[in-house]
C-alpha positions in Angstrom: 0.0 0.0 0.0 1.5 3.3 -1.0 2.0 6.4 1.2 -0.8 8.3 -0.4 -3.3 5.5 0.3 -2.1 5.2 3.9 -2.6 8.9 4.4 -6.1 8.7 3.0 -7.0 5.8 5.3 -5.6 7.7 8.3 -7.6 10.7 7.4 -10.7 8.6 6.9 -10.3 7.0 10.3 -9.9 10.5 11.9 -13.1 11.7 10.3 -15.0 8.6 11.3 -16.0 7.8 7.8 -14.2 4.5 7.1 -16.3 2.1 4.9 -16.0 -1.6 4.7 -17.6 -4.9 5.7 -19.7 -4.0 8.7 -18.2 -0.5 8.9 -20.1 2.7 8.4 -19.1 6.4 8.3 -20.8 9.7 8.1 -23.3 11.5 10.3 -26.3 9.6 11.7 -28.7 11.5 9.5 -26.5 11.2 6.3 -28.0 9.3 3.4 -26.7 5.8 3.1 -25.5 4.0 -0.1 -25.6 0.2 0.3 -23.2 -2.0 -1.7 -22.9 -5.8 -1.4 -21.9 -8.8 -3.4 -18.7 -10.2 -4.8 -15.8 -10.7 -2.4 -13.5 -10.3 -5.5 -14.8 -6.8 -6.2 -14.9 -6.0 -2.5 -11.3 -4.4 -2.3 -12.1 -2.0 -5.1 -15.5 -1.1 -3.7 -14.1 -0.6 -0.3 -11.3 1.6 -1.5 -13.7 3.7 -3.6 -16.1 4.0 -0.7 -13.3 5.1 1.7 -12.0 7.8 -0.5 -15.4 9.0 -1.6 -16.5 9.4 2.0 -13.4 11.4 2.8 -14.2 13.8 0.1 -17.9 14.1 1.2 -16.8 14.8 4.8 -19.5 12.8 6.4 -22.3 14.0 4.2 -22.9 10.5 2.8 -22.4 7.0 4.4 -21.4 4.0 2.2 -21.5 0.4 3.5 -19.8 -2.4 1.7 -20.7 -6.1 2.3 -19.4 -9.3 0.7 -22.2 -11.9 0.4 -20.9 -13.2 -3.0 -22.0 -12.3 -6.5 -25.1 -14.4 -6.3 -26.0 -13.1 -2.9 -25.5 -9.5 -4.1 -27.8 -10.0 -7.0 -30.5 -11.4 -4.7 -30.2 -8.3 -2.5 -30.3 -6.0 -5.5 -33.4 -7.7 -6.9 -35.1 -7.4 -3.5 -34.4 -3.7 -3.3 -32.2 -4.2 -0.2 -29.1 -2.5 -1.8 -28.2 0.2 -4.3 -25.2 -1.4 -5.9 -24.3 -5.0 -6.5 -20.6 -6.0 -6.9 -20.2 -8.9 -9.4 -17.3 -11.0 -10.7 -19.5 -12.3 -13.5 -22.4 -11.1 -15.5 -26.0 -11.3 -14.2 -27.7 -14.6 -15.2 -31.1 -15.2 -16.8 -32.7 -16.4 -13.5 -31.4 -13.3 -11.7 -32.7 -11.0 -14.4 -36.1 -12.6 -14.1 -36.0 -12.2 -10.3 -35.3 -8.4 -10.8 -38.0 -8.1 -13.5 -40.6 -9.6 -11.2 -39.6 -7.2 -8.4 -39.9 -4.2 -10.9 -36.2 -3.4 -10.6 -34.0 -2.5 -13.6 -30.3 -2.2 -13.4 -27.3 -0.5 -15.1 -24.4 -2.8 -15.8 -21.0 -1.1 -15.5 -17.5 -2.7 -15.9 -15.0 -1.4 -13.3 -11.8 -3.4 -13.7 -10.1 -6.5 -15.0 -9.1 -9.5 -12.8 -7.0 -12.6 -13.2 -8.3 -15.6 -11.4 -5.1 -16.9 -9.8 -4.3 -20.5 -9.1 -2.0 -20.8 -6.1 -0.2 -23.5 -4.0 1.6 -23.4 -0.7 5.3 -22.3 -1.0 6.4 -25.7 0.3 4.9 -27.3 -2.9 8.0 -27.8 -5.0 6.5 -30.2 -7.6 4.0 -28.1 -9.5 5.7 -25.9 -12.1 2.7 -25.2 -14.3 -0.8 -26.4 -14.9 -2.8 -26.9 -18.1 -6.5 -26.3 -18.3 -6.8 -30.0 -18.7 -5.0 -30.5 -15.4 -7.4 -28.1 -13.7 -10.4 -29.8 -15.2 -9.1 -33.2 -14.0 -8.9 -31.8 -10.5 -12.2 -29.8 -10.4 -14.8 -31.5 -12.7 -17.7 -33.3 -11.0 -16.3 -36.7 -12.0 -13.2 -36.0 -9.8 -15.3 -36.0 -6.6 -14.1 -38.8 -4.4 -11.9 -40.1 -7.2 -9.0 -37.6 -7.7 -7.8 -37.3 -4.2 -4.0 -37.3 -4.5 -1.5 -35.2 -6.5 -0.1 -38.2 -8.5 -3.6 -38.9 -9.8 -3.4 -35.6 -11.7 0.1 -36.2 -13.0 2.0 -39.5 -12.2 5.3 -37.7 -11.6 3.8 -35.7 -8.7 3.9 -37.2 -5.2 1.4 -39.5 -3.6 0.1 -36.8 -1.3 -3.4 -35.6 -0.5 -4.8 -33.1 -2.9 -6.4 -30.5 -0.7 -8.6 -28.1 -2.7 -9.8 -24.6 -1.6 -12.2 -22.6 -3.7 -15.2 -20.2 -3.7 -18.6 -21.3 -2.8 -21.6 -21.6 -5.1 -22.8 -18.0 -4.6 -19.4 -16.7 -5.9 -19.0 -15.3 -9.3 -15.5 -16.5 -9.3 -16.8 -20.0 -8.9 -19.1 -19.5 -11.8 -16.4 -18.1 -14.1 -13.8 -20.6 -13.2 -16.0 -23.6 -13.7 -17.2 -22.1 -17.1 -13.6 -21.6 -18.2 -12.2 -25.0 -16.9 -15.1 -27.5 -17.0 -16.9 -25.6 -19.8 -20.1 -25.4 -17.7 -20.8 -22.8 -15.0 -21.3 -24.3 -11.5 -20.1 -27.7 -12.8 -17.6 -28.7 -10.1 -16.8 -31.4 -7.6 -18.3 -30.7 -4.2 -15.8 -32.3 -1.9 -13.5 -29.3 -1.4 -13.2 -26.5 1.2 -15.5 -23.8 0.0 -16.1 -20.2 1.2 -17.6 -17.0 0.0 -14.8 -15.2 1.9 -11.6 -15.3 -0.1 -9.6 -14.6 3.1 -10.6 -18.1 4.3 -9.3 -19.7 1.1 -6.1 -17.7 1.4 -5.5 -19.0 5.0 -6.3 -22.6 3.8 -3.5 -22.5 1.2 -1.1 -20.8 3.5 -1.5 -23.4 6.2 -1.4 -26.6 4.1 1.6 -27.9 2.1 -0.6 -30.0 -0.2 -3.2 -27.3 -0.8 -4.3 -25.7 -4.1 -6.8 -22.9 -4.4 -8.1 -20.2 -6.7 -9.4 -16.7 -6.1 -9.0 -13.1 -7.4 -5.5 -11.7 -8.2 -5.8 -9.0 -5.4 -6.0 -11.7 -2.7 -2.8 -13.3 -4.1 -1.0 -9.9 -4.2 -2.0 -9.3 -0.6 -0.4 -12.6 0.5 2.3 -13.2 -2.2 5.0 -13.9 0.3 3.0 -16.9 1.7 1.8 -18.6 -1.5 3.0 -19.3 -5.0 1.0 -18.6 -8.2 1.0 -21.3 -10.8 1.5 -20.4 -14.5 -1.2 -21.6 -16.9 0.3 -23.6 -19.8 -1.1 -22.7 -23.1 -1.6 -25.1 -26.1 1.7 -23.9 -27.6 3.6 -24.8 -24.4 4.2 -21.3 -23.2 3.6 -20.8 -19.5 1.8 -17.6 -18.4 1.6 -16.1 -14.9 -1.2 -13.7 -14.0 -0.2 -10.1 -14.1 -1.4 -6.7 -15.2 0.6 -7.1 -18.4 -0.6 -10.6 -19.3 -4.2 -9.6 -18.6 -4.0 -6.5 -20.9 -2.2 -8.3 -23.7 -4.7 -11.2 -23.6 -2.2 -14.0 -23.0 -3.5 -15.0 -19.5 -6.4 -17.0 -20.8 -8.9 -18.4 -20.0 -8.8 -17.0 -16.5 -8.8 -13.2 -17.0 -12.2 -11.5 -16.8 -14.0 -8.2 -16.4 -15.5 -7.2 -13.1 -18.7 -5.3 -12.7 -21.0 -3.2 -10.6 -24.8 -3.3 -11.1 -26.7 -0.1 -10.1 -30.4 -0.2 -9.3 -32.1 2.3 -11.7 -34.2 3.6 -8.8 -31.0 4.2 -6.8 -29.4 5.9 -9.8 -31.9 8.7 -9.5 -30.5 9.7 -6.1 -27.9 12.5 -6.4 -25.5 10.9 -3.9 -25.5 7.7 -5.9 -24.9 9.5 -9.1 -22.0 11.3 -7.5 -20.5 8.1 -6.2 -20.7 6.4 -9.6 -19.0 9.4 -11.3 -16.3 9.1 -8.7 -16.1 5.3 -9.2 -15.5 5.7 -13.0 -13.1 8.6 -12.8 -11.0 7.8 -9.6 -11.7 4.1 -9.5 -9.2 3.0 -12.1 -6.3 4.3 -10.0 -7.7 2.8 -6.9 -8.2 -0.6 -8.7 -4.5 -0.6 -9.5 -3.6 0.2 -5.9 -5.5 -2.8 -4.6 -4.2 -5.3 -7.2 -6.5 -5.2 -10.2 -6.0 -4.2 -13.8 -7.6 -0.8 -14.2 -10.3 0.0 -16.7 -8.8 1.9 -19.6 -9.7 5.6 -19.5 -11.7 5.5 -22.7 -13.6 2.5 -21.5 -14.3 4.2 -18.2 -15.6 7.3 -20.0 -17.8 5.1 -22.2 -19.2 3.3 -19.1 -19.9 6.7 -17.4 -21.8 7.9 -20.5 -23.9 4.7 -20.4 -24.7 5.4 -16.8 -25.6 9.1 -17.4 -27.7 8.0 -20.4 -29.5 5.5 -18.1 -28.7 2.5 -20.3 -30.4 -0.3 -18.3 -29.9 -4.0 -18.9 -27.0 -6.4 -19.6 -24.9 -6.9 -22.8 -24.6 -10.7 -22.0 -28.3 -11.7 -22.3 -28.1 -13.7 -19.1 -25.5 -16.1 -20.5 -21.9 -16.4 -19.2 -19.0 -15.8 -21.5 -15.2 -16.5 -21.2 -12.5 -14.5 -22.8 -14.5 -11.4 -23.7 -12.8 -7.9 -23.5 -14.3 -4.8 -21.9 -13.9 -2.9 -25.2 -16.1 -5.6 -26.9 -18.7 -5.3 -24.1 -19.0 -1.5 -24.3 -19.9 -1.8 -28.0 -22.8 -4.1 -27.4 -26.4 -3.1 -26.9 -27.8 -3.7 -23.4 -31.0 -5.7 -23.0 -33.3 -6.5 -20.0 
């Protein structure tokens, strides 16, 4: 964390306006903006909320929760929150849930992420993994069958394969399974699952035989206590997750866009509009600071225009996609 960000957080604490999971700032009578959803997007949303509240000097309160992407969409469609963080696009059944509740939404990309596959530093046998290796570990057929490392590759040790991954409400779980097993939510169930990525981080840190996956920012925050695994492409090249490999498109299929979904009713409130403008102008720098690949300036400006124009709906049509770029998304027409 750089000196500027430490200073901002110190000022936020002095003003009593620190936002976060279960933290609230601002005056008692100040309007509240409620954000919830993806644990992957949480660090960006928390950073944006903190700095926004500092600038507002207590005039607005922002709360940020982390119930998982699916949990965030449920809350958005119930009208419980103003903004839902999402590490994958909204799905057909979630769109229908919002439609029945009379809630429309504005879909906005806010950053890129690289789903990072990690092992414990004491693991000295895994040098890289192919998508086929990951599929062999994580597909439903592996449940109760692929339980040791040498069952994945015979040259690896006969040691327990201890897996840690997001739970079923996580957008990271949805995206990873779509990319690896080619069907969202298609995964073995006998692994340690949590909607809180910090739990997964601790599991990998404390177990020599562990393998886990989560957003790049959580690896960056603990990089001295775990080791990222390069993904081996069809041509044999091995690619580690990084800002550069996400931008140049070589870290595939595990790089992805991240989103926020804003209730159209909430978007009429001046404090929400001000927050979204801040999110799309200051957010890219903050995303970089907390370990994500920032939205390009042109893309951020296009997203802000879509928000100001009130462009409701999704450009995905309720169907998950792997490998799509933000530039491609911003050219599409949104639909409810």
